[in-house]
Backbone bond lengths (Angstrom), bond angles and torsions (degrees), N, CA, C in turn:
res aa  C-N    CA-C-N  psi(-1)  N-CA   C-N-CA  omega(-1)  CA-C   N-CA-C  phi
1 M - - - 1.432 - - 1.542 108.02 -
2 I 1.294 116.50 137.45 1.467 121.90 176.77 1.498 108.02 -104.16
3 Y 1.334 117.11 126.99 1.450 122.75 176.76 1.526 108.96 -113.34
4 M 1.318 116.36 140.19 1.452 122.25 -179.28 1.549 108.98 -112.07
5 C 1.334 116.45 145.43 1.458 121.58 178.82 1.523 108.68 -67.46
6 R 1.331 116.90 130.62 1.462 119.73 179.15 1.531 111.91 -77.67
7 N 1.324 117.50 -11.42 1.466 121.03 175.86 1.530 112.54 -90.44
8 C 1.345 116.85 -46.58 1.465 122.28 -170.91 1.522 114.79 -108.37
9 G 1.332 116.03 -23.55 1.471 118.84 -174.70 1.517 113.13 83.70
10 V 1.340 117.41 7.35 1.456 123.49 179.63 1.534 108.97 -83.91
11 K 1.312 116.35 146.64 1.479 120.40 176.63 1.520 109.68 -64.40
12 L 1.351 116.75 130.64 1.455 120.92 178.43 1.524 110.50 -76.76
13 T 1.334 116.62 147.11 1.461 123.56 -179.77 1.515 109.05 -100.70
14 R 1.340 116.04 126.49 1.436 121.35 177.26 1.522 109.52 -68.23
15 C 1.346 117.82 135.50 1.457 122.36 -177.86 1.529 109.57 -129.08
16 T 1.308 115.14 178.93 1.459 119.85 174.59 1.525 107.89 -123.15
17 A 1.320 116.43 129.02 1.460 121.14 176.16 1.516 108.33 -86.88
18 T 1.313 116.01 140.44 1.451 119.88 178.52 1.532 110.36 -122.80
19 N 1.283 114.67 149.62 1.465 121.66 172.14 1.518 108.20 -158.24
20 T 1.295 117.92 -179.87 1.456 119.53 -175.88 1.529 112.77 -87.04
21 V 1.334 116.85 -11.44 1.469 119.13 -175.68 1.514 112.68 -95.02
22 G 1.324 118.16 -39.00 1.461 121.32 -176.75 1.511 110.17 151.24
23 Q 1.310 117.00 -150.64 1.473 120.07 -177.66 1.522 112.06 -84.70
24 F 1.297 115.08 153.65 1.465 122.17 173.82 1.516 107.64 -83.06
25 S 1.330 116.80 140.39 1.459 121.06 179.01 1.506 110.13 -139.13
26 A 1.327 115.32 153.37 1.456 122.16 171.12 1.528 105.83 -103.83
27 I 1.334 116.44 137.42 1.451 120.73 -179.75 1.528 109.94 -116.16
28 K 1.306 116.32 128.42 1.459 120.29 177.23 1.512 108.16 -74.80
29 K 1.333 116.02 127.82 1.454 121.88 178.11 1.547 108.36 -70.94
30 Q 1.315 115.58 128.01 1.464 121.49 -178.87 1.520 109.63 -88.13
31 D 1.308 116.32 147.69 1.471 121.41 177.37 1.510 112.92 -78.17
32 R 1.306 117.55 -25.73 1.462 122.13 -176.67 1.535 109.42 -115.55
33 A 1.322 114.85 151.51 1.438 119.40 176.62 1.523 109.43 -76.03
34 F 1.309 115.92 157.98 1.477 123.17 176.09 1.526 113.53 61.36
35 T 1.322 117.08 36.05 1.461 119.68 173.91 1.506 108.41 -111.00
36 T 1.300 116.09 160.31 1.470 120.65 179.10 1.515 109.85 -71.20
37 K 1.308 116.67 133.57 1.445 121.81 178.15 1.524 108.79 -82.37
38 K 1.301 116.46 130.04 1.456 120.48 176.31 1.516 108.77 -95.07
39 T 1.316 117.62 131.09 1.448 120.68 -178.76 1.508 111.83 -125.47
40 S 1.336 114.89 160.32 1.454 121.57 174.65 1.500 108.22 -143.09
41 E 1.286 117.43 136.12 1.457 122.52 179.74 1.504 110.35 -62.21
42 L 1.347 116.63 138.85 1.481 123.21 175.16 1.540 107.23 -92.21
43 V 1.324 115.60 131.75 1.462 121.34 -178.05 1.531 109.66 -120.58
44 P 1.347 118.90 123.88 1.457 119.66 178.96 1.526 111.62 -84.26
45 Y 1.337 114.44 143.90 1.481 121.91 173.68 1.518 105.73 -125.34
46 V 1.344 116.57 133.68 1.471 122.27 -173.86 1.533 110.96 -121.32
47 C 1.324 114.76 138.44 1.484 121.06 173.78 1.528 107.85 -81.78
48 S 1.327 117.34 125.05 1.453 121.33 -178.90 1.513 112.43 -76.51
49 T 1.340 118.09 -8.85 1.458 122.46 -178.71 1.536 111.05 -96.30
50 C 1.333 118.06 -53.72 1.474 119.90 -173.94 1.531 112.96 -109.20
51 G 1.343 117.91 -10.05 1.463 121.02 177.96 1.525 115.45 86.82
52 L 1.335 116.94 0.00 1.475 118.59 177.34 1.520 108.91 -55.91
53 T 1.322 115.46 135.22 1.473 121.88 178.33 1.516 108.39 -120.98
54 E 1.322 115.91 128.68 1.470 121.56 175.95 1.525 107.88 -123.47
55 W 1.338 114.69 146.95 1.457 121.37 -179.71 1.542 108.99 -110.58
56 Y 1.309 115.26 137.16 1.473 121.09 177.72 1.524 108.39 -131.21
57 V 1.345 116.49 145.27 1.476 119.60 175.21 1.525 108.75 -83.26
58 K 1.326 114.71 146.42 1.471 120.31 -179.03 1.533 111.81 -69.06
59 E 1.323 116.30 -33.88 1.470 121.06 -176.44 1.516 110.18 -125.69
60 P 1.351 117.43 79.54 1.473 120.04 -176.25 1.525 113.44 -65.95
61 S 1.314 118.84 -22.90 1.470 120.90 -178.31 1.521 112.36 -63.09
62 I 1.308 117.66 -22.88 1.481 121.88 177.33 1.510 111.55 -59.45
63 F 1.320 116.86 -27.57 1.458 121.83 -172.27 1.514 114.93 -94.32
64 K 1.344 117.34 5.56 1.445 120.96 176.52 1.529 108.89 -68.65
65 E 1.322 114.95 142.49 1.476 120.40 -179.81 1.504 110.51 -76.05
């Protein structure tokens, strides 16, 4: 997927976020208790011109209602 900067119109560069715990993830909130949580890795994209950073999930279909 190609993402463009909403400020500059420049193509965003995919990056890797690092921390001491592991990867960042988004978790879909479940309607019922005791169900398996579905997760998708969050991936940062950075504009090399203005520095705007946007996060996108790798598997957006997980979050469909």
